[in-house]
Structures are given as C-alpha cells and as structure tokens.
C-alpha positions, 0 to 999 in steps of 0.5 A: 499499499503506497502513501501518495504525497498529500502536499501535491496539488492539482497543478503540480500533479505529475503525469504519471500520478495514480488514477484518482479512483484508486486513492483514498481520501487520506492519500493511500493508493489501493492495490487491485487485490490483496493477499497474505504478502501484503500484510506485515503482521501475518504469515503462514509461519508466524502465527505468534506475531499475528496474535500479538498484533491482531489477537482476539476481541476482548484481549490485548491489544484490542485490535478486534474490540474491547469486548469478546462478544461485542454487540451480540451481548450488548448493542452499542448506545444509541446516542442522539444529539439534541439541543436548540432554543430554550432549555424547555424546547430541548427537554421536550426533544430529549423526552421524544428521543427516550420515548422513540427508543423504548423497546430497543435492546440498546442502551439510550443516551442523551447528548446535549448541544449548547448554543454558541454563547454558551460554548464560549462562556458568555451569558445570553444577555452579553452584547456578544450573544446577540442574535446567537442565543438558542440558535445552534444549540440550547442556551444555558446560563444558570443552574435553573436552566440546567434544572429545566433542561433535564426536568423529569429525566432520570439522570441517575439512570440515563447517561448524558453527554455534554458537548462542551469544551472551553467552559466544560468545568462550569457547565459540568458543575452546574450539572453536578449542582443540580443533581445535588439539589435533586438529591441524586448522589454524584456517585450515581450520575453517568455520562460524558463531558467532551472537555477536550480543549486541545482539539479546539486549538487545532480546529473548532476555536472554542477556547477561552483561556491559554492552552496551559491553563486550559489543560490544567482545568481538564486535569481538574475535572479528571481528578474530581471525577476520580474522587466523586463521580465514578460513572462519569467520563471526565474527558471525551478526547475528540478527533470528530472536530479535527476531521470536520475542519478538513483533516485526513483520517490518519491526522484525526487518528494521530492528533486525537491519540496524542491529545489523549497522551497529553492529558495522561501525562498532565494527570500523572504529573499532578500525582494521579494514579493512571489506573484510577483515572485512565479507565474513565477516558473515552474518545470521539471519532468521525465516521466519513465516507471512505468506508474501509478507512473508517473501519481501519481507523478504529481498529488501529486506535485501539491497538495504538492506545493500548500499547501506549498505555501499557508500554509508555505509561505503565498502566496495569488495569486492563480497563486502562488499556481500553479505547472506548469510543463514541462515533458520529457520522460526518457532518462535513460530508452532508450536502445542501444539494439533494439533502435526501442523499444524506440519509444514504451517506449516514447509513453507510457511515454508521455501518463503518462505525459499528464494523470498526467497533464503537461503544456508542453512536450518533447518526446525523439528520439529513437536514443538518446542513440547512439548519437545526434538525426537524423532528422528522429528520431526527426520527429517520436518523434514529431509525437508521441505527435501529435498522442497522441494529436489528435488520442487517445482522452486523451484531452477530459476530465480533469484528466480522472483517478481521483477518481480511487482507486489505483490512489488516494491511490498511490498519497496519499502514494507518498505525505506522503513519500515526506513530510517525506523527507521534515522533513529530510531536514528541520532537517539538516537545509535545502538543502545547508546543505544537499548538504554539508553533501552528503545527496542527492547524497548518497540517490540517489546512493542507489536507483540507486544501488537497481535498478541496482541490480533488473535488473541484477537479472532479477527481473526488466525486460528490454525488449531487454536487459535482456529479449527478446534479439534476438541477432541480429543487425537488429534494427541498426539505423542511427547515427548523426555524428558531424564533427570536423570542427565544433570546428575548424570553431567555434574557428576561429569565436571566434578569429575574434570576439575578434579582432573586439571588443574594448578591453578597453570597455570589460575590464571595462564591466568585472570589473563591473561584478566583482564590482556587485558581490563583492558588493552583487548587482544583476549581471544581469544588468552588464551581459547584458551590458557586452554581448552587449559590446562583453564579451564572456561566458568564460570571464563573467563566470571567472569575477564572479569566481574571486569573488565567487570562484570555487567549487570542492565538499565538504568533503563527495564527 
C-alpha cells in the first residue's frame, strides 16, 4: 500500500500520478487485490506475531474490539444529539428521543448541544451573544436552566453527554449542582463531558484560556471525577472536530490519540494514579465516507492506545488499556444539494462505525447543513441506527472483517503513519508546543486544501454536488426555524434570576473561584458551590479569566 504525497496540488500533479479512483481520501493508493504477502503482521509461519498484533476480541491489544462478544451481548448506545432554543424546547426533544427508543435492546443516551454563547462562556444577555441565543444549540446560563433542561429525566439512570469544551468545568459544575439539589448522589450520575480543549486549538476555536491553563482545568475535572463521580467520563478526547475542520483520517487518528496522551501525562504529573483515572477516559471519532478507512482507523486506534498506555505509561488495569469510543457520522460530508442523499451517506458511515467497534453512535440528520434538525429528520436518523442494529445482522459476530487482507494491511499502514506523527509531536516538545508553533492547524489546512482541489477537479466525486446534479429543487426539505423570542425570553429569565439571588453570597463565591485558580487548586469544588449559590456561566468563566487570562492565538495564527 503506497501513501501518496498529500502536499501535491492538482497543478503540480505529475503525469504518472495514480488514477484518483484508486486513492483514498487520506491519500493511500489501493492495490487491485490483496493477499497474505501484503500484510506485514501475518504470515503462515508466524502465527504468534499475528496474534500479538491482531489477537482476539476482548484481548490485548484490542485490535478486534474491547469486548469478547461485542454487540452480540450488548448493542452500542444509540446516542442522539439534541439542543436548540430554550431548555424547555430541548427537554421536550429529549423526551421524544427517549420515548422513541423504548423497547430497543440498545442502551439509550442523551447528547446535549449548546448554543454558541454558552460554548464561548458568555451569558445570553452579553453583547457578544446577540442574535445567537438558542440558534445552534440550547442556551444555558444558570443552574435553573440546567434544572429545566433535564426536568423529569432520570439522570441517575440515563447517561448524558455534554458537548462543551472551553467552559466545560462550569457546565459540569452546574449539572452536578443540579443533581445535588435533586438529591441524587454524584456517584450515581453517569455521562460524558467532551472537555477536550486541545482540539479546540487545532480546529474548532472555542477556547477561552491559554493552552496551559486550559489543560490544567481538564485535569481538575479528571481528578474530581476520580474522587466523586466513578461513572462519569471526565473528558471525551475528540477527533471528530479535527476531521470536520478538514483533516485526513490519519491526522484525525494521530492528533486525537496524541492529545489524549498529553492529558494522561498532565494528570500523572499532578500525582494521579493512571489506573484510577484512565479507565474513565473516552474518545470521540468521526465516521466519514471512505468506508474501509473509517473501520481501520478505529481498529488501529485501539491497538495504538492499548500499547501506549501499557508500554509508555505503565498502566496495569486492563480497563486502562481500553479505547472506548463514541462515533458520529460526518457532518462535513453532508450536502445542501439533494439533502435526501444524506440519509444514504449516514447509513454507510454508521455501519463503518459499528464494523469498526464503537461503543456508542450518533447518526446525523439529513437536514443539518440547512439548519437544526427537524423532528422528522431526527426520527429517520434514529431509525437508521435501529435498522442497522436489528435488520442487518452486523451485531452477530465481533469484528466480522478481521483477518481480511485489505483491512489488516490498511490497519497496519494507518498505525505506522500515526506513530510517525507521534514522533514529530514528541520532537517539538508535545502538543502544547505544537499548538504554539501552528503545527496542527497547518497540517489540517493542507489536507483540507488537497481535498478541495480534488473535488473541484472532479477527481473526488460528491454525488449531487460535482456529479449527478439534476438541477432541480425537488429535494427540498423542511427547515427548523428558531424564533427570536427565544432570546428575548431567555434574557428576561436571566434578569429575573439575578434579582432573586443574594448578591453578597454570589460575590463571595466568585472570589473563592479566583482564589482556587490563583492558588493552583482544583477549581471544581468552588464551581459547584458557586453554581448552587446562583452564579451565572459568564460570571464563573470571567472569574477564572481574571486569573488565567484570555487566549487570542499565538504568533503563528
């Protein structure tokens, strides 16, 4: 398997360049046929080496999955993303999703999308929030909003994922404060905090504080979860947004795992026991259109992570070696043109995630390039998972593609290229130094540019966009509209909330946050108490900003 130079542009492409139809999105030239000779890990006279590299499902190095029977014993969690308008609007959508998954053998989890002001740590009445409140997710300003968001939902029985990064520790503190006020022990709440701030500097840009302080806050949540919330994944190390920014599958794999290693090193430097916190680390990957590449990416990821945890960091608990991952189908692959085609794309991407061995899965709705998903589109996305689970038979055996000469060769190649990227990052001094040098952004931009050129040249066909365009508008779908009154009502509620609280108590709570940050203590206790006291999201974020400062980008940006 040959890796094509991804830096080549169409203008400079040599005359003997391979046929674009033979090259994957990540730049691998695929041979017409594969056999034993093309697999570096297998041969008829080296069974031991084969078992060491590929093994069996549920055994180290977990190439074939982290559980022996995988979905035959327990289906993946069907986790649907929801968040728009007010907390009441999103609460209604949550209840709809829970109702529509009754009777399934799969576990059901909720995944919360927050609006842009919340993602940036701004209150809804902040001048910067104008026009954005409730638009791309739910607006959360106070613990009162958190109560309304999860009203009547048994949060001690349903796992909750929260897609939040820069102000993740504050949103999580509000959630935990809400659980305390409902009388639910923190040891009973389960879920996942995305909380992967490093990838924000690589791709999504929703950072608030400098990288060093941001990593410190992630470690605060890891430590707090280890002590108080044994069922909670305190950080979901995310390649999804790296891929959405235009990276290749290999870059997504390498950058994600290396970010995870950075958190492990920071937590160990604080003195945390790797076998206490590592079992609760989780991952979040993208499932794009290149079917086999996506499957092999997950297989390689498990093998790399288990070896790194065992050999580089000395983990001994088997669960510390597991790479547990959520997969979401690729939003960046969806097209505004002929949006019904997106249903087909999502179905194949979802199957790749399952064949790759994910633990939970989100299927995008067909209309997400046009606006927030309608109820009809969400239902189709959920039914896609249910058809996959109950009608295709993919759950009947673990890693059904394991042993395929092509799949094993591609898994090996992606692993080797990922390890080479690790070496580059290590030579720089780690991820934070790579951020300051602009390494990650530059690499992603180059991959994105190459893909764009291939698409414009017609070498990479996108159905309904640069091929098979019928020119009609008969594929139009309904678009969900968020009325402006959502913002007006949210700001009115926020004003009323501020009037009924004790201002002196709020001031003391904010001072305690500043003191914890200034003294380099874990800020979580002070954030939980401040949430219960009545501090707003923006106030708590600003209190930490008074100590950590705000990040606007390094010299390479």
